[in-house]
N, C-alpha and C positions, 0 to 999 in steps of 0.2 A: 586353401586349407593347409595348416601346418601339419607336421608329421605326428605330433601328439594327438591332435584332433582326429586325424585319419585313423590311427590305431584304435581310438575310442569308438569311432563309428563302425570299424570292422568288428570289434568285439561285440557291439550291440547287434550287428547283423547276424553274427553267429548265434547269439542268444535268441534272436527272433526265429531263426531256422529251427533251433532246438525246441522252442516253445510251440512252433507250428507242428513239428513231428509229434510232440507230446499231445497236442490237441487231437490229432488224428488217431493216435494209439488209444487214448482214453475214450474217444468216441466209439471205437470198435469194441473196447472192453465193456462199456456200458451196454452197447447193443447186444452183446453175447454174454450177459450176466457175469461179467468179470472173470470169465474163464478163457484164458488165452488159447487153450488147446481146442476150444470149440469154434474158433474163428476159421472159416474156410480159407484155403490157400489162395483162391482167386481174389478174395477181398484183401488179403495181405499184399498180393502183387499190385492190385488196383490202388491200394492206399500208398504203396511205395511210389508209383508213377504220379499219383495225385499230389503227394507231398513235394516231389521234385518240381512239378509244374507250378504249384502254388508258391513254393519258395522263390522261384525265379520271378514270378509276377509280383509277389509281395515286396521283394527287395527293390524292384524297379519303381513300383508305386510309392513305397515308403520314401525312397530317395527323392522322387519327384515332389512329394508332399512335405518334404523337409522333416520327416519323422525322426531323423537322426540329429536334429539341431535343437530339440527342446531342452530347456533347463529343467530337469526333473524335479528339483526342489521347489520350484515356483509355479508348477502347472496350475492353470485355473480352468474354469468351466468352458471357456472358448477353446483352450488347448485340448481338453477332453473331447469336445464335440468334433474337432478336427481329427483326433485320433480315431474315434469311432467311424467317421466318414472314410478315412483311409483304409481301415480294416474291411469295412463293407465293400469299398471299391475293389480292393485287391482280391477279396474273396469272390466277388461277382465275376471279375475277369478270369480268375483261376477256374471257377466253375464252368464258364463258357468254353475255355480252352480244353478242359478235361472232357467235356461232352464231345467236342470236335475230335478229340483223341480217343474217343470210345472208352473212357475210363469209367467203369461201372461200380458204384457203391450204393448200398441201401439209402433210401431217402432220409431215414432217421439218422444215419451216420453223417450225411451232409449237414443236416440241421445242427446236430450236436457239435460237429467240427466248428461251425460258425459261432455257436455259443461259447465254446471253450477258447477259441481264438480271441474273441472279444474280451473275455475275462483275463486271459493270460497276457496278450499283447498290450492291452490298455492298462491292465492292473499293474504290471511291472513298471510301466512308465509313471504311474501315479504313486508308486510305493514309497519313494523318498518323501513325497508331500504328506502321505498318510503317517509316516513315522514322525515327521516334524510336528504335525497336528497333535498326534498322541503325546509326544514329549512335552509340548508347550501346554497342553490341556491338563494332563494328569501328573506330570513329573515336575514341571517348573514351579519354583516357589520364589516369591518376591517379597519376603517379609521385611527386608530392609529398604525396598524401593518405594516409590510414590504410590499412594492409593488414589486411583484416578476415577473421576466422574466424567462421563461423556454427555455433552448437551447436543442432542440431535441424533436420531436413529435412521436418518435417510441414507442415501447412497454414500455421501462423504463420510458419515459416521460409521457405516459398516466397514468401509475401507480402513479407516483409522483403527477400529476395533480389532480387525484381523491383524493389523501390523502391531498393535500393542500386545497382542497375545503371542505372535509368532516371532517377532524380531528379537534377536539376542542383544541388540544395541539399545533397546528401550528398557530402562531400569524402572519398572513400575508395573502395576497390575490394575486392570480395569475392574472396578467393583460394582458399578451400577451405571445406568443411563437415564437420561431425562428427555422427554419429548412431549410437546403440547398436543399431539394428535391422540385423541382418546382411543382410537382403534389400535394404536400400537402399545398403549400402556398395559402393563401386566404380561406382555410378551417378552421374548428374549432376543438379544442381538449378540451373536457369536458367543452364546452361553451365558450372557449377562442380562439380568432382568432390567426392563424399562420400568422404573418404579413410579413414574408419574410425570406431571407437567412442571412448569416453572415454579408453581406454588409449593412443590415438594423439595426444592433444592436445599433449603436450610435444614429440614429434618433429615434428609438423606445424607447430608454431610456429617451430621452427628452420628447417625445410625451405622454408617459404614466406615467411619473414621477417615473421611476423604481428606487428602492433603493437596491434591491438584485437580483442577477442572479444565477441560478442553471444550471450547465452543466450536462445534463442527456443523454449522448450518450456513453454508456460503450463499444460499438463496434467501436468507431471512430479510424481511423488511428492516429498514434502518431503525424504526421506532421499537420493533420487537427485539432487535439485536441489542440496542442500547439498554432497554429495560431489563433484559435477562443478564447482561454483563454487569449491570449495577447491582442486581440481586446477588450474583456470584461474588462480586467485589466485597459485599458485606460479610461474607463467610470467613474471610481471612485466608482462604486457600490460594495457592499459587495459580494464577489464572492465565490461560493460554488460548489462542484463537487461530482458526484457519482463516487466512486473510480474506478471501472473497470468491465469487462465482468463477472468476477466470481460472482459479486453481482447479476447479472441477472440470471445466471445459478443456483445459490443456492436459488433463490427465496427471496433474501434479499433486493429487491428494496423497499425502504421506506425512509421517511424523516430521520429516525434514521441512515441510512447508508450514508447520505449526509454529507460531511465534508468540512471544509474551504479549499480553495485552498492554497497549500504551494508553496514556491518559486521553488521547484524542478519540480512542474507541468508545469512551464513556460519554462523549459530548452529544451524541445523537445527531450528528450532522449528516445530511444526505450527500453522498459522493458527488463531486462536481463533474459534469460532463462538458468537455471542451469541444467546440465546433472546429475540428481539425482542418476542414476545408477552408473556412474563413481565415484561420491563422496562417495556413500554408500559403494562400494567395497574398497575404499581408507581408510575409517574411521571405519567402523563397526567392533567391537570386538578389536579395537586397544586402546592402552594407548596413549592419546594425551595430549601434554603440550602446553599451550599458555603463552608465556612470555609477560608481559604488558597486562595481561588478564583483568585488570580492566579499561583500556582505551577505547576510542571510538571504534576503530577498534577491539581491543582485545576482548572486551566484546561482540561485535556482532559476532565475530568468535566463542566464547564460546556458544552463543545462538544457532547458526546454527550447530555447531559440535554436540551439545547435541541431536539434532533431529536424528542423524545417529547412535545412540546406541553404543557409544564407550565403551570399557571395563572399561576405567577410564579417567576422564577429570581432568587434573592438571592445576589450575590457579595460575600463579606466578606473583606477583606484589609487588612493594615497597610501594605503597600508599594504606594503609589498608582500607580507606573509600571506594574507588572504588572497591577493592577486596571484601569487605563486601557486597556492593550493588549487585554485580553480583552473589555472593554466595547465598544471600537470594532470589533473583529472580529465579535462577535455582532450588533452593530447593522448592519454591512455585509451580513451573511449573512441575517438574518431581518427587519430593519426593525421595523415596528410589529407584526409577527406574534408577537413574543416580548415578554412583559411582564418587562423586565429592570431590576433595581435593583442598584446598586453601593454598598456601605457601606465606608468606610475606618474601621477600628477594630482594636484589639488585643484578643485573647481574654483577655489579662491584666487588662483593665479590666472588672471584674464589673458595675459599674453600667451601663456602655455596652452590654455584651452583653445584659443583661436588658432594656434599653430597646429594642434592635433586635428581640429576640424578641417583645416585647410589641407592637411596631408591626406586624410582618409575620406573626406566628403561623404559622411554617412547619410543614408536615406531615412533611417529610423533611429530615434534616440529614446532610450528608456532611462529616465533620470531618477536613480535610486540613492544617490549620494546625499547624505544629510547627517547632522547631529540629531539624535533622537531621544536621549535620556532626559526625562523631565526634570528630576532634581538637580542634575549637573548643569543643565541649561538655565535653571533659576539662579544658580550661583554665578554663572558665566554668560550673561545675556549678550555681551558684545561678541563673544565667539559664536554664539548661535546665529546672530545676525550676519556676521562675516561669512559664515559657511552656508547657512540655509538660504538667506535672502540674497546676498550679493553673489554667492556661488551659483545659485540658480539663475540669477539674472545674467551672469556671464555665459552660462550654457545656453540660455534662451537666445541671447543676442548672436552667439556664434552659430546656433542652428539656423537663424534667419539669414545671416550673412552668407553662409556656405551651402544654402539650398536644401536643408533637411525637409523631407516631405511631411513627416509626422513626429511630434514630440510628445511623449507620454511621461508625466511626472507621477511618482509614487507619493501619495498624500496619506493622511491618517484621520481616524475619527477624532483625534484631539484637536483638529482644525475646526471642528464644529463647536460654535460657542465656546472658544478656548478659555481655559482658566489658568493656563501656564504659558510661559514665553515660547517654549518649543512649539506648542500648538498654534500660537499666534504667528510665529514665523512661517509655519506651513500654510496657514490661511492666507498670509500675505503673498506667498508664492503662488497660491491659486489665483489670487487677485492679479498678479503679474500676467498670468496666462489669459485671464479674462480681458486684459487690456490689449491683447494682440489679435483682436478679431479681424483686423484688416490685413494680417500678415499672410504671406504665401505659404508659410509653414502652418500646418494644423496642430494646434496645441490642445492638450486635454490632460486631466488629472484623474487618478483612480484612488478612491478613498476607502480604506478598510481598517479594521481594528487590530487587536493584538494577534501576533503570530506565534503559535506554539513552537517552542524550541529555538527561537531566534536568539542571536547573541544579546545577552543582557536581559532577556525576558524572564518572567517569573518562574517558569517551569524549571530551567536549569538551576536557578537559585534555590528553589525548593529541594531539588534532587541533591545538590551539594550539602544543604543543611541536614537532610535525612541521612546521607552517608556519614556525616560527622557526628551523628547521634542526636541532632536537634539542638535547640528547638527550631521549629519552622516559624518564621516570623511573617505575619501579615499586617498590613497597615490598619485595616478596619474589617471586622467580621461581616459588615453589611455591604461591602464593596462588591460591585458586579462589573464584569467586563465581557466584551465579545471576543471570541477566539476563532482562529482559522489556521489550518496547517500551512506550512511554507509552500509545498507543491501546489495546493489548490489556489492559494493567493496568487502565485506566479501565473498559473493557467488563466485565471480570470483577468489578470492584468493584460496578458497577451490578447485575449479575445476582446476585451474592452478597447484596447488600442487599435485593434483591427477595424472595429465598427465606429470609432470615434469621429466626430466632426468638430469643427472649430469651437474652441472655448468651452467644451463640455466638461462637466465633472461627473465621473461615474462613481456610483455607490455599490459596493458589493454586499450581497445578502449574507450576513454573518450568522444567521440562525438565531437561536435563543441565547440570551445572555447567561453567563455562568457566574455563580458566586465564587469568589476567590477562596473562601473558606472551604467550600465543597471540593474545589480543585485540590487544595492542600490535603484534605482528608483522603481523597481518592489516591493521590500520589503515595501517601504513607501506606495505605492498604496494598497498593500494587507492589510496594517494596517488601511485602510480607510482614508488615508491622501494624500495630494497633494505635490509631490516633488517641491522644490524651493518656495512653498507658505506656507504650514504648517510646513514642515521640510526642512531645508537647507542642501545642500550637499557641503562639504568643502574639497578642495584639500590640503593635508598637505605635499606632497613630498615623494619620494621613501625612504624607510627605508634602513638602512645599509644592504648590501648584496642582495637587492631585484632587480629583473630585470622585464622589461616590459612584457615579455612573458615567458612561460615555455615550455620546450620541453620534449617529452616522449621518443624520440629515439636518440641514438647517431648517428651522421651523417655518421660515417665511417662503420656502420654495416648494415646488411641486415635483413629484416623481413622475418619470416617464418610463414605461416598460420597454424592454428590448427583447429580441428573440430568445435570449438566454434568461431564464427565470431567476438566475442568481445575480443579474446585473441590471441596475437601474441608472437613469440619467437625471441629473439636475440641470435644467437649463438656467444658466447664470445671466444676471443682468450685466450689460456692458459697463466697463470702468474705463474712463478716458486715460490714455497714456500719460497725459500731462499730470493727472492726479498721482499716478504711480511714481513718475519721475520726481515730483515734489517730495513724496514720501521717502524715496531713496536718497535724495540729497540731504534731507533732514537727518535720516539715520546715519549717513556717512559723516555728517558734521559731528554728531554726538560721539560716534565710535572713534573717529579720528582724534577728537579732543579728549578721549578717555574720560568721559563724564561718568558720574556715579550710576550704579545699576538702577536706582529708583527713577532717574530721569529717562533712561533708555526704556524701561518698562512703561512709564507714563506715556512716552511718545508712541509706543506700539499700541497702547490702548486707544490713542487718537486715530491711528492709521487703520486699525482693525476694529470696527465699531462693535463687533460681537464679543470682544475680549472682555471678560468679567473677572472679578476677584473670586477665587475658589471658595472662600468662606461664605460668600453670598449664595453661590450656586448650591453648596452643600447644605446650607440652612433650608433652602427650598426643597432639596431632595429629602431631607429628614422629615419635613412636614408631609411630603407626599407619601413616604414610607410609613409614617405613623398614622396618616389619615386613612 
């Protein structure tokens, strides 16, 4: 204990002794009708010895019970209970010692001394908290701050309500609360009325002039959470949320834990649960390589792989800026605990890829390197084939040659009945894996849809357009897509890789599809603006190779369930290696000869039987949507 704290403790001890003396004197005055002259001398002498004994006992008990270490401004019910227990314990021990010392006082005096000690010794310690509550309840005004509505009057909501009222750092005033529990409606939470359930949100916003809404139900079911957040999002208020149940369990419920609502909070997706034991057995002690390790999915894979203590993590990427960023992040997080290697290389460079595999001999490879932008690849099909097809083939052959145990390729929903060249190249890569059924290396692919927030995805584009004042451009108001967050996509890739067997294609449950128009409207509202008033939404027409909907499953194949309800398997038919080799030779001839794009696309349609023109698929989709 430093000198300053010691002086403070000594000062409080002196105050405690004074209060104990005061309690004895007041008890005697009450007993003898507030007439000091009427108090017998023997009782005055007995009170003197009683106070001396009780003071010594009290100081020892209070020190033992850490009564001199409370922060008086923040005492709570638990602290008060401990204070009362300490007063009772010190009083009981003092009473016993006084009886052994033959200190005689009237029984009424003993009782009143206990009552006054309880009031004075506990009351003084709670005084600063009482002053703070009085000041924030009756004195504080927040006319210029946010007018806050709280969704949820449970334990988390009560904690946030107290902090909203008491904290000087919170610039806002709690005006009303919402809770679906009819037993709570009409009652008060920290002085604020619970005005009703979710159906009252819109009216309450207008009635109380609400400018900010905080969702504070960490235990809410995902469907209830999404429904309520979507109602709140329609009000135009600034919307914030307490992230989840773990905040409550860890005691982290505070305004600091409240974050702005993100668009993924409105999608209604059930949180992914990762089987950490399966993934740990899969990765721990292994040398793991991630190609495209600096990209959106690749970098998240690296973050999550690092948690499972691999023997070595090899990050391979052609773009040095992204590779550098994930390298520095992992070094800051893990330091020397992680054996991290970063290699700058292109998967198109066969010789370089073989050299890297020879040097590091990875046990597991996650292949995330690919060109992925649909319109760009429509314009540059030769580059898509060089990178996606031949690059993948180089990595596949290197994996076989240098003893990789398992190879997991990141695929896409655009590989299912593809209508663009990028999707066709990814489907052909899946076919390459299907042709390696007799290989010692286990090959598999994991197929999922759009990833929220990934480089080049629609969400960052919409945000940039909103920041610049609009308009927000969408290709078609009818278009729908499946979405998944980057972390959950990476988690499911890891678990699928852990359970994969030869030549399997895994399909991730993407939940319900989302209209891009709805996504754009929600992003505008989350920015505090109004769609079609503050920010316009403009339809610009489908891009080359784009279809109105995406599919995750090939129609001719059957789904097989796995232990994880979010992961399914498509058992693929065997494709002879000779067929794949003939296709690769034909592609190489066209690309090397720099033939026109139309010829390259025509050949891809021959090699990938499910590759169709987007116009044909969209016409069928329009008939379905209209029918």
